[in-house]
N, C-alpha and C positions, 0 to 999 in steps of 0.2 A: 093360137100358140101363145103360151104364157112366157113373158120375159123374166130372166133371172136378174133382178135388180142388185143382188149382192155381189156379183162377180166384179164389177168395176170397183166396188168398195174394197174387196179383198186385194186387188192389184195395188190400189193406193196405199193400203196398210202395209203391204210388203215393201213398197218403196220407202215408206217412212221408217220401217224397221231397219232396212239397209243403211239409211242415213244415220240412224242412232248408233248402229254397230260401228260405222266408220268413225263417228265421233269418239266412241268409247276406246276404239283401238288407237286413235290419235292421242287421246288423253293418257292412255296407258303408255304409249311410246314416249310421250313427254316425261311422264313420271319415271320411266326406266332410264331415260337419258339423264334426268336430274340425279337419280341414284348413282348412275355410273360416274357422273362428274364428281359427286360427293365422295365416292369410293376412291377415285383417282386422286382427288385433293387429299383425302385422308392418308392414302399410302405414300403420297409425295411429301406431305408436310407433317403428319401427325403420327404415323405408324413408327414404332420403335422396334428395331430388329433385336436379335438376341445379344449382340455385342453392346448395344446402347444400354439395354436393361442390366446386363452384367456389370457395366461400368458404374451405373447408378447404384447398384447393390454394393459394389466394392467401396464406393465413397461413403455410403451409409454405414457400412460395417466398421469404419474407422472408429466411430464412437467418441468417447472422451479422449482427448489428446494427452498423452503422457510421454515420458522419455523412451518408452518402449513401443511407440507408435510408428517408428521409422519404416518398418517393413510394410505395414498396411498402407501407409501414405504413398510410399514409392510404388507399390503394386497398382494402386488406383491411378496414379499419375502415368504409369506405363500403359495401362489399358486405355486411358483417355488419349494418350499420344498416338496410339495405333488407329484411332478412328479417323474417318475422312471428315472434311469440313461440314458436310451435311449432318453426319452423325453427331459431331461435336455440338452442333446447334441444338440437337434434340436432348442432350443431357441437361437435366433440369437443376442438378445440384452441384454444378461446377464451382459455384461460389463457396460452398461448404468445403470443397477440396482445397481451394486456395487458402481459406481461413485456417484449415487444419495444418497446412504446410507452414503458414506464417506463425501459428501458435507453437508448433513443434520447434521451429528455428529459434523462437524466443526462449522456450524452455531450455534448449541446448546452450544458448548464450548465457542464461542465468546459471545453469549448472557449471559451465566452464568458469564463470566468475566465482561461484561458490567454492570450487576446488582451489582457486587461488587464495581466497579468504582463509581456507583451512591451512594452507602452507604458511600464510602470514601468522596465523595463530601459533604455529609451531616454533616461531622465532623466540618467543618468550623474552626473558631479560637478556639484554645484549652483553656478550662478553667475547673473548677470543674464539671460543668454540662456535660462535653464531655465524661465522662467515659463510659456511656452506648453506645453512638454512636461509639466510638473507639472499644469497645468490640464486638459490633454487626458486624462491618466491619471486624475485625480480625477473628471472628468465620466463617463468610461467606467466607473469603479468604481461611482459613484452610480447609474448607469443599470441596474446588475445587479439581479436579484431577490435576495431574502434567501437563497435556496438557492444561487444562483450565487456570491454573495459568500463562502460557506463554502469554496469551492474556490480562492479567490485566495491564493496562497502568499506574495506579496511586499507585502502591505498595510503591513507595518511599514516597509519601505523607502520607500514612498510617503509615509507619515506623517512619517518622518524628513526626507525631502526637503522637505516642506512646512514643517516646523519650521526647517530650515536656511535656506530661502528667506525665511521670515518675519523671521529675524534677520540676513539678508544685509547690511542697512544697518549693523548693528553691526560686522560683520566688515570692511566697507569703511571704516568710521570708524577702526577699530583700525589698518588698513593705512595710512591717511593719517597717523595719529599716529606710526606707525613710520617714515614717510618723513622726519619732522622731523629725525632724527638725521643723515641724510645732507645735508639742506639746511643744517644748522648749520655746515658747513664753509665756507659762503659766506653769512654772516648778513646782509650788506648787500644781497644779491640774492635768494637762494632762501628763506631762513628765514621772512620775513614772509608770503610767499605760501603756504608749506607749513603754517604755523600757521593762517592764515586758512582754508585749505581744510579742515583738520582740525576747527577750531572750527565752521565752517559745517555740516559733516557731523554733528557732535555735536549742535548745536542743532536740527537737523532731526529728530532721533530723538524718539520718544515717551518719556514719563517712565519707563515700564517698561523700554524698551530702553536708556536712558541708564545704568541701573543695571547693565547687562550689559557695558558697555565696560570691559575689564580694565586697559587702560593709560591711563586718563583722567588719572591723576596725572602721567604724562609730558607730556601736553599742558599742564597747569597749570604744570609746571616750565619748559617751553620758553617759554611766554608770559611768565613772570616774568623769565627770563634775557634774552629779547629786549627786554623793556621796559627792563631795566638797560642793555643794549647801546645802545638808542636814546638814552638819556639821556647817554651818553658820546660819541656820534658824531652825524653829520649824517644818520642813517638815516631820520629822519622824512620827509625829502623823497623818499628812495628808496622808502619804503613807500607814500607817496602816489602816486608814479608807477606802481608796480606795481598798486595798487588801480585806478588809471585804466585801465591796460591790461586788467585783468580786467573792468572795467565796459564798456570798448569791445568786448571779446569778447562779453559778455552782450548788449549792445545790438545788435551785428551778428547774433547768433544769433536774437534775438527779431524782427529785421526780415526774416528769411528766410521766404519763403512755403513752407509745407508742401505738397508735391506728390506725385503718384503716378507710377509708371512709365508707366501708360496715358496720362496727361496729357502727359508729355514726348514720347512716341513718336508720339502722334496730333496734337499741336499744338505742335511744337517752336518755331515762330516766335513763339508767344505768350510763351514763357518765356526765349527766347534773350537773353543779356545780363543776366538778372535773378538776384538772389540767392535761392536755393531751399534747402529742407531736405528730406531723404528718408532713411528708415531702410533700411539695406542689409545684406546678408550678403556678406562678402568671399569671393570664389571662388578667386582666385589672385593672387599677388604675385610679379612677376619684376623683380629688380633690374637697373638699367642696366649694360650691359657695353660693351666697346669696339665701336664701330660698330653697336651694337644698343641701342635705347632700352628703358627699363624700362616695365612696365605694371602697372596695378592693375585687375583685373576684378571686378565685383560684380554682384549681382542684388538685386531688391527683397526685403526681409526676409520669409522664408517664402514667396517667390514661385517661379515656374517657373525652371528652369535656363536656358532659352533667352531669358529676358528680361534681356539683358546690359546693364550700365552700365559705361562707362569712366570711371575716376577719375584725376585728375592731382593729386598731392600738392603743393599750393601753400602749405602751412602754413609759417609762419616758423620754428616749432620742431616738428620731426617726431618728437615723443615722445608716446606710444609709437608705434612704427612700425605700419603696417598689417600684420595677420597673417591668414592664411587661416582660414576657418571662424569668424571673429569677427563679431559683430553690433553695429552702431553706427549713429548718425545722423550724416550728413555735412551740412555747411553750406558753401555756396560758390556760385560763378557758373556758370550753365548756359551751356555753349559751343555748344549746339545739337546736332544729330544729325550725327555724323562717321562716317567709314569706318574700321573696324578691318581691317587686312590681315593675313592669315595666310600665312606663307611655308613652302614645302616644306623640311623639315629637311635641312640640309647642302647646300642648292643655292646659297648665297651665297658670297661671297669669304671664305675662311678661316672658314667656319661662321657668318658674320654674315648680316645681311639685305641687305647691299650686293649689288646685281645678282641677288638671289635670285628664284626662280620663285614666282609668286603661287599660293597654294593656294586661298584663298577671301577674299571681301570681305564684311563685314557692317556694316550701318548701325546704329549704337548711339548713345544719348544720352551726352554727355560733360560731366563736371562738374569744374571746378577747385575743389578743396577748400581752404577757408580755416581751418575749425575742425571738430572732431568732438566727439561727446558723451563720448568717452573720453580727451580730451586730458589730459596731465599738467599740471595747473594750476600746480604748483610750478616747471615748466620753461619756462613761457611768458615770452618776453622779446623785446624788439625787436631785440637784437643776436644774431648767431649764437652758439650755445653752443660750448663746447670740443669736445663730441662732433661737432657739425656741421662744425667746422673740420677735425678729423681725418678726417671722411668725405670732405670736399672734397679734402684732400691725398691720401688713398688713391685716390680716383677719378682724380685727376691722374696719380698714379704708374702706375695701370693703363693709362691712355691712352698714357702715354709708353712703357711696355713694349710695348704693341701696335704703336705706330708703329715702335719700334726693330726688332721682329720682322719687320715688313713690309719695312723698309729692308734688312735683312740678306738677305731672300729675293730682292731685285731684283739681277740681274746688272749691276753697274756697268761 
């Protein structure tokens, strides 16, 4: 009987195979375990869900920060705020969001300061009409935060304007004193009024401002000179007459009822024929020409451009003349609501309004002005001044020339 020597070898080989298989399965198990751990760690610490990715995208979409970036920054901040702590840690560009917010805040602060600088620029040369622009600029500056104020470049200009306006009464007093030298040429008429105006302005100053009047000695000298003149002439009577005229002016102005544009336009019959007072801005002044009447157009001080008021200069002394862009209070009789007619340019006879085509008609309040808050006190007089007489002569000459030109064009 022959022995099969291979059988034992086959059994040993099978056992070896089984051992190898077990080792392979063990290695595979270890590998799968490691992979599982890696996956768990990834999902726990590195995987970004949809909300995290959306937040990062929102931050990236902010882009270059401008004054128009508020909505994008706020949206990204809200999305970030809605994340839990774990999700917030996964957002990689949170620093960009913070920088965007800081930069936007800085831009807003600089823009707020720039707007204040623009208001300061509007002040311009300081005069009586500068009060509102100075006040607006100061209020705007005071409303800024401490950080915003650091970006204002023209604070020194505002402070200087405030200082100049504060001593504006000093400047006006000095100007009145300077006028005395011109009035001295007619001491029996102009000088006492000029001196009185300067003295009144000086006495109205505060003690500290009185010390700032540089030409006060000129006023004292003028007063002494006039007193000497009065002793030698009959000027006391003239002085009294002028004082009475000033008193009459003051009395009339105090009797005027202060009104608004809205009151005049809505209830004209209530104020028609009455003496009123209203503060206005002069919009345009057109001198009278041949066959074309002059006009003075105003609006309520600080009011809308379409709130038009027609003024008739009925002052006995038209000094100073009405000038455009000036602000003053007018005192006079309210003539009611009248029609202002605008004519098409060049459609009338020889460029005048005669037979001209009507362009538009507007109903506006009309005031015959007797006095203004800016009247030259030294020039007020019952009789026409030399300047007015020359104006009348010049107007007459212009009319005569116009008539002559028309007559020459007519084929006789």
